[in-house]
N, C-alpha and C positions, 0 to 999 in steps of 0.2 A: 201176730205171731212173730217171734224173733227169728232172724235169718242166721243160719249157721255160717261159720267161716269156711273159706275155700282152701284147698291145698295148692299153694302157689307153686311149689316145686313141680307138681303134676301138670299144672297149666303150662308152665314154661317148657317143660319137657315135651309136651304135645306140640307146642309152637315150634320148638327146635326140630322135631321129627318132620313136621309139615314143611318147614323151610328146607330141610335136607332133601326131601322128595322133590322140591322145586329148585334146588340149588343151581343146576345148569341153566334153566331158562332165566333165572334171576341174573346169573353171570352174563348170559348172552345179551340181556336187555341193557346191561351197563356198558354204554358205548365208550366210556372213558378208559377204564382199566380192566373190565371184564371179571372183577372179583367180588362184586357186592354180595352175591349169593353166598359165597364162601365165608365172607366176613360176617354176614347175618347168622349163618349156622353156628359159627364159632362163638359169636356173642351170646346167642340164646342158649347154647350148651353151657357156657360159663355161668350164665344167670341161673339156669336150672340146677347145676351142680352146687352153686353157692347157696341157693335156697334150701336144697336138700341138706347141706351141711348145717344149716341154722334152724332146722325144724325144732320146735319147742321154745324158741325165743319169740318175742313179739314180731309181728309182720313188719313193723317199721324198722326194727333192728336188722331183720333178715334182708329187707330191701336195701338198707344202707350198706350192709356187708356185700351184697351182690354188686352194688354200684362201685364199691372200692375194688372188687375183684375184676370187674370188666375194665375199669379205668387202668388198672395196673397190668392186666394180662392181654388186652386187645388194643392194638395200635391204630386201627383204622379210624378215620374221621367219624364215620357213622357210629362206630362202637363208643367213641367218646361222647357223642350226643346221647346215645342210649344210657351211658353211665350217669350223665348229668340229669337226665329225666328220671332215672331210677332214684337218684338222690332226692329229687323234687317229690317223687311219689312217697318216699320214706317219710318226708315231712308231712305230707297230706294225711298219712295214716298213723301218725304218732298218737299213741293212746287208743287206737281203734284196731279192731280185727277186720281184715278184708273179707267181706261177704260177697255174694254173687254180684250185687250192684256195684260194690267197691272194686271188684275185679275188672269190670268194664271200665270204670273210671281209671284204674291203674293202667290198663292197656292203652286207653286213650292218652293218658299222660305220657306213657312210655313212647308211643309212636308219634307223638306230636312233632318231635324233632325240630323244635324251633331254634333258629339262629338268632343272633342279636338283632337283626333287622325285622324279625317277626314273620319272615316268610318261611315256607316249608323248605327244608333242605333238599336239594336235588343235585344230581350230578349232571354233566353236560348231556345234551340230547333230550332233555325233558324226562329223564328217568327218575322215578320216585323211589327212594330207598325204603319207603314205608311199604308200598304195595308191590313194587317190582314192575309196575306198569309204565309204559311210555305214554306220554301225553301228546296228542296231536294238536297242532295249532288250530284255532277256530277262525 
């Protein structure tokens, strides 16, 4: 049975709403500049609006457009990482429609936030920009 495509704008809108609900705790967990939650909300709102604007075009083109919008409209370091990973995801889905399984792959690609060294990007204090959690040393 063929899987149906997913509404990327709706998924990213839901993520943006969830982040907005948790914005203050995310900001509080950011020991460096206390604005990571705010930056995440703005980034995911930009992604959702961009995908909404590109409904009807291929998922790959919509993701590439969202990457450009985030890159040009959001200045935070984590936003720029999200933009690069959106661009990477656009390439992964070229010629394909994002289905439920692909949506999971998309989110995994987006939040991988890999730096050049291959390590997960973090701010000081062990704060994870992906989850908003602080990591305690073992």
